[in-house]
ROPA-344541 format. One record per atom (N, C-alpha, C): residue number from 1; atom name; x, y, z. Coordinates in steps of 0.2 Angstrom, whole numbers. Example, Ala and Ser with C-alpha at 12.3 -4.5 7.8 and 13.67 -1.06 7.14 Angstrom:
! residues 2
n | atom | xx | yy | zz
1 | N | 66 | -28 | 39
1 | CA | 62 | -22 | 39
1 | C | 66 | -16 | 39
2 | N | 64 | -11 | 35
2 | CA | 68 | -5 | 36
2 | C | 64 | 0 | 39
//
This chain:
! residues 173
n | atom | xx | yy | zz
1 | N | 285 | 745 | 639
1 | CA | 291 | 749 | 641
1 | C | 293 | 754 | 636
2 | N | 296 | 760 | 638
2 | CA | 299 | 765 | 634
2 | C | 305 | 762 | 630
3 | N | 306 | 765 | 624
3 | CA | 312 | 763 | 620
3 | C | 318 | 766 | 624
4 | N | 324 | 762 | 624
4 | CA | 330 | 765 | 626
4 | C | 333 | 770 | 621
5 | N | 336 | 775 | 624
5 | CA | 339 | 780 | 619
5 | C | 346 | 780 | 620
6 | N | 350 | 781 | 614
6 | CA | 357 | 781 | 614
6 | C | 359 | 788 | 616
7 | N | 365 | 790 | 617
7 | CA | 368 | 797 | 619
7 | C | 366 | 802 | 614
8 | N | 364 | 801 | 608
8 | CA | 361 | 806 | 604
8 | C | 354 | 807 | 604
9 | N | 350 | 803 | 608
9 | CA | 343 | 803 | 608
9 | C | 339 | 799 | 604
10 | N | 343 | 794 | 600
10 | CA | 340 | 790 | 595
10 | C | 338 | 783 | 599
11 | N | 333 | 780 | 596
11 | CA | 331 | 774 | 599
11 | C | 336 | 769 | 598
12 | N | 337 | 764 | 603
12 | CA | 342 | 759 | 602
12 | C | 339 | 753 | 598
13 | N | 343 | 751 | 593
13 | CA | 340 | 746 | 589
13 | C | 345 | 739 | 589
14 | N | 341 | 734 | 589
14 | CA | 345 | 727 | 589
14 | C | 349 | 726 | 583
15 | N | 348 | 729 | 578
15 | CA | 352 | 728 | 572
15 | C | 358 | 732 | 571
16 | N | 359 | 737 | 576
16 | CA | 365 | 741 | 577
16 | C | 370 | 739 | 582
17 | N | 376 | 742 | 582
17 | CA | 381 | 740 | 587
17 | C | 382 | 746 | 591
18 | N | 384 | 745 | 598
18 | CA | 384 | 751 | 602
18 | C | 390 | 749 | 607
19 | N | 393 | 755 | 610
19 | CA | 398 | 755 | 615
19 | C | 394 | 756 | 622
20 | N | 395 | 752 | 627
20 | CA | 393 | 753 | 633
20 | C | 398 | 756 | 637
21 | N | 397 | 762 | 640
21 | CA | 402 | 766 | 643
21 | C | 399 | 768 | 650
22 | N | 403 | 771 | 654
22 | CA | 401 | 773 | 661
22 | C | 397 | 780 | 660
23 | N | 392 | 781 | 664
23 | CA | 388 | 787 | 663
23 | C | 392 | 793 | 667
24 | N | 397 | 791 | 671
24 | CA | 401 | 796 | 674
24 | C | 407 | 797 | 670
25 | N | 407 | 803 | 667
25 | CA | 413 | 804 | 663
25 | C | 419 | 805 | 667
26 | N | 425 | 803 | 665
26 | CA | 431 | 804 | 669
26 | C | 432 | 798 | 674
27 | N | 431 | 799 | 680
27 | CA | 432 | 795 | 685
27 | C | 428 | 788 | 685
28 | N | 423 | 788 | 681
28 | CA | 419 | 782 | 680
28 | C | 422 | 776 | 676
29 | N | 427 | 778 | 673
29 | CA | 430 | 772 | 669
29 | C | 428 | 773 | 662
30 | N | 430 | 768 | 658
30 | CA | 429 | 768 | 650
30 | C | 423 | 763 | 649
31 | N | 424 | 760 | 642
31 | CA | 419 | 755 | 640
31 | C | 420 | 748 | 642
32 | N | 417 | 743 | 640
32 | CA | 417 | 737 | 642
32 | C | 422 | 733 | 636
33 | N | 425 | 728 | 638
33 | CA | 429 | 724 | 634
33 | C | 430 | 717 | 637
34 | N | 435 | 713 | 634
34 | CA | 436 | 706 | 637
34 | C | 443 | 706 | 640
35 | N | 444 | 701 | 644
35 | CA | 450 | 700 | 648
35 | C | 451 | 693 | 650
36 | N | 457 | 690 | 650
36 | CA | 457 | 683 | 652
36 | C | 454 | 682 | 658
37 | N | 451 | 676 | 659
37 | CA | 447 | 674 | 665
37 | C | 451 | 675 | 671
38 | N | 447 | 674 | 677
38 | CA | 451 | 675 | 683
38 | C | 456 | 670 | 684
39 | N | 456 | 664 | 680
39 | CA | 461 | 659 | 680
39 | C | 467 | 661 | 675
40 | N | 466 | 667 | 671
40 | CA | 470 | 669 | 666
40 | C | 469 | 667 | 659
41 | N | 464 | 662 | 659
41 | CA | 462 | 659 | 652
41 | C | 454 | 660 | 651
42 | N | 451 | 654 | 651
42 | CA | 444 | 654 | 649
42 | C | 440 | 652 | 654
43 | N | 433 | 654 | 655
43 | CA | 430 | 659 | 650
43 | C | 433 | 666 | 651
44 | N | 432 | 670 | 646
44 | CA | 434 | 677 | 647
44 | C | 429 | 681 | 651
45 | N | 432 | 685 | 655
45 | CA | 428 | 690 | 659
45 | C | 426 | 696 | 655
46 | N | 421 | 699 | 657
46 | CA | 419 | 705 | 654
46 | C | 421 | 711 | 659
47 | N | 425 | 715 | 656
47 | CA | 428 | 720 | 661
47 | C | 426 | 727 | 658
48 | N | 428 | 732 | 663
48 | CA | 427 | 739 | 661
48 | C | 434 | 742 | 661
49 | N | 436 | 745 | 655
49 | CA | 442 | 748 | 654
49 | C | 443 | 754 | 659
50 | N | 449 | 756 | 661
50 | CA | 450 | 760 | 666
50 | C | 450 | 768 | 664
51 | N | 450 | 769 | 658
51 | CA | 450 | 776 | 655
51 | C | 444 | 778 | 651
52 | N | 441 | 784 | 653
52 | CA | 435 | 786 | 649
52 | C | 436 | 787 | 642
53 | N | 443 | 788 | 640
53 | CA | 444 | 788 | 632
53 | C | 444 | 782 | 629
54 | N | 444 | 776 | 633
54 | CA | 444 | 770 | 630
54 | C | 436 | 767 | 629
55 | N | 434 | 767 | 623
55 | CA | 427 | 765 | 622
55 | C | 425 | 758 | 622
56 | N | 430 | 754 | 622
56 | CA | 429 | 747 | 622
56 | C | 427 | 744 | 616
57 | N | 424 | 737 | 616
57 | CA | 422 | 734 | 611
57 | C | 414 | 735 | 610
58 | N | 412 | 735 | 603
58 | CA | 405 | 736 | 602
58 | C | 401 | 730 | 604
59 | N | 395 | 731 | 605
59 | CA | 390 | 726 | 607
59 | C | 384 | 726 | 603
60 | N | 380 | 721 | 602
60 | CA | 373 | 721 | 600
60 | C | 369 | 719 | 606
61 | N | 363 | 722 | 606
61 | CA | 358 | 720 | 611
61 | C | 352 | 717 | 608
62 | N | 351 | 710 | 610
62 | CA | 346 | 706 | 607
62 | C | 340 | 705 | 611
63 | N | 334 | 708 | 611
63 | CA | 328 | 707 | 615
63 | C | 326 | 700 | 614
64 | N | 323 | 697 | 619
64 | CA | 320 | 690 | 619
64 | C | 315 | 689 | 614
65 | N | 311 | 694 | 612
65 | CA | 306 | 694 | 607
65 | C | 308 | 695 | 600
66 | N | 314 | 696 | 599
66 | CA | 317 | 698 | 593
66 | C | 315 | 704 | 590
67 | N | 312 | 709 | 594
67 | CA | 310 | 716 | 591
67 | C | 316 | 720 | 589
68 | N | 315 | 724 | 585
68 | CA | 321 | 729 | 582
68 | C | 322 | 734 | 587
69 | N | 317 | 737 | 590
69 | CA | 318 | 742 | 595
69 | C | 320 | 739 | 602
70 | N | 325 | 741 | 605
70 | CA | 327 | 739 | 612
70 | C | 323 | 743 | 617
71 | N | 320 | 740 | 622
71 | CA | 316 | 744 | 627
71 | C | 318 | 743 | 634
72 | N | 317 | 748 | 638
72 | CA | 319 | 748 | 645
72 | C | 316 | 741 | 648
73 | N | 319 | 738 | 653
73 | CA | 316 | 733 | 657
73 | C | 314 | 727 | 653
74 | N | 317 | 726 | 647
74 | CA | 316 | 720 | 643
74 | C | 322 | 715 | 643
75 | N | 320 | 709 | 644
75 | CA | 326 | 704 | 644
75 | C | 329 | 704 | 637
76 | N | 336 | 704 | 637
76 | CA | 340 | 704 | 631
76 | C | 347 | 700 | 632
77 | N | 350 | 698 | 627
77 | CA | 356 | 696 | 627
77 | C | 361 | 701 | 625
78 | N | 367 | 701 | 628
78 | CA | 372 | 706 | 626
78 | C | 378 | 702 | 623
79 | N | 380 | 704 | 617
79 | CA | 385 | 701 | 613
79 | C | 390 | 705 | 610
80 | N | 396 | 704 | 612
80 | CA | 401 | 708 | 608
80 | C | 401 | 706 | 601
81 | N | 402 | 712 | 597
81 | CA | 401 | 711 | 590
81 | C | 407 | 708 | 586
82 | N | 406 | 705 | 580
82 | CA | 411 | 703 | 576
82 | C | 415 | 697 | 579
83 | N | 419 | 695 | 575
83 | CA | 423 | 689 | 577
83 | C | 429 | 692 | 581
84 | N | 429 | 690 | 587
84 | CA | 434 | 692 | 592
84 | C | 440 | 687 | 593
85 | N | 446 | 688 | 592
85 | CA | 451 | 684 | 593
85 | C | 451 | 681 | 600
86 | N | 450 | 685 | 605
86 | CA | 450 | 682 | 611
86 | C | 444 | 677 | 612
87 | N | 438 | 678 | 610
87 | CA | 433 | 673 | 611
87 | C | 434 | 667 | 607
88 | N | 437 | 668 | 601
88 | CA | 439 | 662 | 596
88 | C | 444 | 657 | 600
89 | N | 449 | 661 | 603
89 | CA | 454 | 657 | 607
89 | C | 451 | 652 | 612
90 | N | 446 | 654 | 615
90 | CA | 442 | 650 | 620
90 | C | 437 | 646 | 617
91 | N | 436 | 646 | 610
91 | CA | 431 | 642 | 607
91 | C | 424 | 643 | 610
92 | N | 422 | 650 | 611
92 | CA | 415 | 651 | 614
92 | C | 412 | 657 | 611
93 | N | 406 | 658 | 612
93 | CA | 402 | 664 | 609
93 | C | 404 | 670 | 613
94 | N | 404 | 676 | 610
94 | CA | 406 | 682 | 614
94 | C | 399 | 685 | 617
95 | N | 395 | 680 | 619
95 | CA | 389 | 682 | 623
95 | C | 389 | 682 | 630
96 | N | 387 | 687 | 633
96 | CA | 388 | 688 | 641
96 | C | 384 | 683 | 644
97 | N | 386 | 681 | 650
97 | CA | 383 | 676 | 655
97 | C | 385 | 677 | 662
98 | N | 382 | 675 | 667
98 | CA | 384 | 676 | 674
98 | C | 387 | 669 | 675
99 | N | 393 | 669 | 678
99 | CA | 397 | 662 | 679
99 | C | 402 | 663 | 684
100 | N | 406 | 658 | 685
100 | CA | 412 | 658 | 689
100 | C | 410 | 661 | 696
101 | N | 406 | 658 | 700
101 | CA | 404 | 660 | 706
101 | C | 410 | 659 | 711
102 | N | 412 | 664 | 715
102 | CA | 418 | 664 | 719
102 | C | 415 | 663 | 726
103 | N | 415 | 657 | 729
103 | CA | 412 | 656 | 736
103 | C | 415 | 660 | 741
104 | N | 422 | 661 | 741
104 | CA | 425 | 665 | 746
104 | C | 423 | 672 | 746
105 | N | 421 | 675 | 741
105 | CA | 419 | 682 | 741
105 | C | 412 | 683 | 740
106 | N | 408 | 677 | 738
106 | CA | 401 | 678 | 737
106 | C | 399 | 682 | 730
107 | N | 404 | 682 | 725
107 | CA | 403 | 685 | 719
107 | C | 402 | 681 | 713
108 | N | 397 | 683 | 709
108 | CA | 396 | 680 | 702
108 | C | 399 | 685 | 697
109 | N | 403 | 682 | 693
109 | CA | 406 | 686 | 688
109 | C | 403 | 686 | 681
110 | N | 403 | 691 | 677
110 | CA | 400 | 691 | 670
110 | C | 406 | 689 | 666
111 | N | 405 | 684 | 662
111 | CA | 409 | 681 | 658
111 | C | 406 | 680 | 651
112 | N | 410 | 677 | 646
112 | CA | 407 | 675 | 640
112 | C | 406 | 668 | 639
113 | N | 403 | 666 | 633
113 | CA | 401 | 659 | 632
113 | C | 394 | 657 | 633
114 | N | 390 | 662 | 633
114 | CA | 383 | 661 | 634
114 | C | 380 | 658 | 627
115 | N | 373 | 656 | 628
115 | CA | 370 | 654 | 622
115 | C | 365 | 659 | 620
116 | N | 364 | 660 | 613
116 | CA | 359 | 664 | 610
116 | C | 352 | 663 | 611
117 | N | 348 | 668 | 613
117 | CA | 341 | 667 | 614
117 | C | 338 | 661 | 617
118 | N | 332 | 659 | 615
118 | CA | 329 | 653 | 618
118 | C | 328 | 653 | 625
119 | N | 324 | 657 | 628
119 | CA | 323 | 658 | 635
119 | C | 321 | 651 | 638
120 | N | 325 | 649 | 644
120 | CA | 323 | 643 | 647
120 | C | 329 | 641 | 652
121 | N | 329 | 635 | 655
121 | CA | 334 | 633 | 660
121 | C | 341 | 633 | 657
122 | N | 342 | 632 | 651
122 | CA | 349 | 631 | 648
122 | C | 352 | 638 | 647
123 | N | 348 | 643 | 647
123 | CA | 350 | 650 | 645
123 | C | 349 | 655 | 651
124 | N | 347 | 652 | 657
124 | CA | 345 | 656 | 663
124 | C | 350 | 661 | 664
125 | N | 357 | 660 | 664
125 | CA | 362 | 665 | 666
125 | C | 364 | 670 | 660
126 | N | 360 | 670 | 654
126 | CA | 362 | 674 | 649
126 | C | 358 | 680 | 648
127 | N | 353 | 681 | 652
127 | CA | 348 | 687 | 651
127 | C | 350 | 693 | 656
128 | N | 350 | 699 | 653
128 | CA | 351 | 705 | 656
128 | C | 345 | 710 | 654
129 | N | 345 | 716 | 658
129 | CA | 340 | 721 | 656
129 | C | 344 | 728 | 657
130 | N | 342 | 733 | 653
130 | CA | 344 | 739 | 654
130 | C | 339 | 743 | 658
131 | N | 340 | 746 | 664
131 | CA | 335 | 750 | 668
131 | C | 337 | 757 | 668
132 | N | 333 | 761 | 667
132 | CA | 334 | 768 | 667
132 | C | 335 | 771 | 675
133 | N | 340 | 775 | 676
133 | CA | 341 | 778 | 682
133 | C | 336 | 783 | 684
134 | N | 335 | 785 | 690
134 | CA | 330 | 790 | 691
134 | C | 333 | 797 | 690
135 | N | 329 | 801 | 687
135 | CA | 332 | 808 | 685
135 | C | 337 | 808 | 681
136 | N | 338 | 804 | 676
136 | CA | 344 | 804 | 671
136 | C | 342 | 800 | 665
137 | N | 345 | 801 | 660
137 | CA | 344 | 797 | 653
137 | C | 349 | 791 | 654
138 | N | 353 | 791 | 659
138 | CA | 358 | 785 | 659
138 | C | 354 | 779 | 661
139 | N | 357 | 773 | 659
139 | CA | 354 | 766 | 661
139 | C | 359 | 762 | 665
140 | N | 357 | 757 | 668
140 | CA | 362 | 753 | 672
140 | C | 360 | 746 | 670
141 | N | 364 | 741 | 670
141 | CA | 363 | 734 | 668
141 | C | 361 | 730 | 674
142 | N | 356 | 726 | 673
142 | CA | 353 | 721 | 678
142 | C | 353 | 714 | 675
143 | N | 355 | 709 | 679
143 | CA | 354 | 702 | 677
143 | C | 348 | 700 | 680
144 | N | 343 | 697 | 676
144 | CA | 337 | 695 | 678
144 | C | 334 | 690 | 673
145 | N | 330 | 686 | 674
145 | CA | 327 | 681 | 669
145 | C | 320 | 679 | 670
146 | N | 315 | 684 | 670
146 | CA | 308 | 682 | 670
146 | C | 306 | 678 | 664
147 | N | 310 | 679 | 658
147 | CA | 308 | 675 | 652
147 | C | 310 | 667 | 653
148 | N | 314 | 666 | 658
148 | CA | 316 | 659 | 659
148 | C | 311 | 655 | 663
149 | N | 306 | 658 | 666
149 | CA | 301 | 654 | 670
149 | C | 304 | 650 | 675
150 | N | 309 | 653 | 679
150 | CA | 312 | 650 | 685
150 | C | 312 | 654 | 691
151 | N | 313 | 651 | 697
151 | CA | 313 | 654 | 703
151 | C | 320 | 656 | 705
152 | N | 325 | 654 | 701
152 | CA | 332 | 656 | 702
152 | C | 333 | 663 | 702
153 | N | 336 | 666 | 707
153 | CA | 337 | 673 | 708
153 | C | 344 | 674 | 711
154 | N | 348 | 679 | 708
154 | CA | 354 | 681 | 711
154 | C | 353 | 687 | 715
155 | N | 356 | 688 | 721
155 | CA | 354 | 693 | 725
155 | C | 355 | 700 | 722
156 | N | 349 | 704 | 722
156 | CA | 348 | 711 | 720
156 | C | 349 | 712 | 713
157 | N | 353 | 707 | 709
157 | CA | 353 | 707 | 702
157 | C | 356 | 713 | 699
158 | N | 360 | 717 | 702
158 | CA | 363 | 723 | 699
158 | C | 370 | 721 | 697
159 | N | 372 | 723 | 691
159 | CA | 379 | 722 | 689
159 | C | 383 | 728 | 692
160 | N | 389 | 726 | 695
160 | CA | 394 | 730 | 698
160 | C | 401 | 729 | 696
161 | N | 406 | 731 | 699
161 | CA | 413 | 730 | 697
161 | C | 416 | 727 | 703
162 | N | 421 | 723 | 701
162 | CA | 426 | 720 | 706
162 | C | 433 | 722 | 704
163 | N | 437 | 725 | 708
163 | CA | 443 | 728 | 707
163 | C | 448 | 723 | 709
164 | N | 451 | 718 | 705
164 | CA | 455 | 713 | 706
164 | C | 461 | 713 | 702
165 | N | 467 | 713 | 704
165 | CA | 473 | 712 | 700
165 | C | 473 | 718 | 695
166 | N | 471 | 724 | 697
166 | CA | 471 | 730 | 693
166 | C | 466 | 730 | 687
167 | N | 461 | 725 | 687
167 | CA | 456 | 724 | 682
167 | C | 449 | 725 | 685
168 | N | 445 | 729 | 681
168 | CA | 438 | 730 | 684
168 | C | 434 | 725 | 680
169 | N | 432 | 720 | 684
169 | CA | 428 | 714 | 681
169 | C | 421 | 716 | 683
170 | N | 416 | 715 | 678
170 | CA | 409 | 715 | 680
170 | C | 407 | 709 | 683
171 | N | 402 | 711 | 688
171 | CA | 399 | 705 | 692
171 | C | 392 | 707 | 694
172 | N | 389 | 702 | 697
172 | CA | 382 | 703 | 700
172 | C | 383 | 703 | 707
173 | N | 381 | 709 | 710
173 | CA | 382 | 710 | 718
173 | C | 375 | 709 | 721
//
């Protein structure tokens, strides 16, 4: 697969930190951050900030094969960088995972508390990909886990947004 490029046209590297922001400037919202879980506490939900001028928290992207260059369609972990007081409060890693299924709405939310690396059954919900959009340099996030060797699949695997209580929570739709 082709290397992912940042907004400056440089190859995305697993050793650097990045902001993930909306490809739609203005009305598309801002970067990603953390917010108290849907219960108000833990696990923390991954959210999109409401304003394009809010860049959010930096992340590292870690491919399953430990390569330095991050490529399109490659399974990777997404982890907020640094020690975050929010995740320390919950005693969990700031690593993204799919969790907190809401049966009434049929939604799976993106939270924190995932396990680093080691593809397999115990990390099934921690793997994401960045896929390039057609006719654009922008990418979108997909939840999928071929490296986990499992038949478990969430419907269509696209990460979207849920607008609840004035908060834009990331989810799998």
